[in-house]
C-alpha positions in Angstrom: 45.3 125.1 43.0 45.0 128.6 44.6 42.3 129.3 42.0 39.9 126.7 43.2 36.8 127.0 45.4 37.7 124.4 48.2 34.3 124.6 49.9 32.1 123.3 47.1 33.6 120.4 45.2 31.3 118.1 43.3 32.0 114.4 43.0 30.1 112.4 40.6 30.2 108.6 41.1 28.4 105.7 39.5 27.2 103.3 42.1 25.1 100.2 41.1 24.5 101.7 37.6 23.2 104.9 39.3 25.0 108.2 38.9 25.2 110.1 42.2 26.3 113.5 43.0 27.9 114.6 46.2 29.4 117.9 47.4 32.3 118.0 49.7 34.2 120.8 51.4 38.0 120.5 51.8 37.6 122.9 54.8 35.4 120.5 56.7 37.2 118.3 59.2 34.4 115.6 58.8 35.6 115.1 55.2 38.0 112.4 56.4 35.1 110.3 57.6 33.2 110.7 54.4 32.9 107.8 51.9 33.8 110.3 49.3 37.2 111.1 50.8 38.8 108.3 48.9 38.1 108.6 45.2 37.1 105.4 43.2 37.7 104.4 39.7 35.7 106.5 37.2 34.8 109.2 39.7 34.5 112.7 38.1 35.7 115.6 40.3 34.5 119.1 39.4 36.1 122.0 41.2 34.7 125.5 40.5 37.1 128.3 39.9 37.1 131.0 42.5 36.4 134.7 41.8 40.2 135.6 41.2 40.3 133.0 38.5 37.1 134.1 36.9 38.3 137.7 36.9 41.7 136.7 35.4 40.0 134.8 32.5 38.7 138.1 31.1 42.2 139.0 30.1 43.8 137.2 27.3 46.8 137.7 25.0 44.9 140.0 22.8 44.1 142.3 25.7 47.8 142.3 26.6 48.7 143.1 22.9 46.3 146.0 22.9 47.8 147.4 26.1 51.3 147.1 24.6 50.2 149.0 21.5 48.6 151.7 23.5 51.7 152.2 25.7 53.8 152.4 22.5 51.6 155.0 21.0 51.6 157.1 24.2 55.4 156.8 24.4 55.8 157.8 20.8 53.5 160.9 21.3 55.5 161.8 24.4 58.8 161.7 22.5 57.3 163.7 19.6 55.9 166.4 22.0 59.3 166.6 23.7 61.1 167.1 20.4 58.6 169.8 19.3 58.9 171.6 22.5 62.7 171.4 22.3 62.7 172.8 18.8 60.3 175.6 19.6 62.3 176.8 22.7 65.5 177.4 20.6 
């Protein structure tokens, strides 16, 4: 996805009972010649999230709920202040 680091992908493969690790870059044109270009059965592919995804993970539904509550309170205070000013001016 757009949230993935494409230049540091880890492929874990079991060959002859031995677990091997290999890093590939999707930006490298030599990837097509690599033996890791075609995935095999039981390969594990780990793709790290990029900085945007990491930053977005800091915000969850609770943060959005708190922001919604804060904006409601500010709006309510604004309406009350407007009413008080309108009543004092008469």
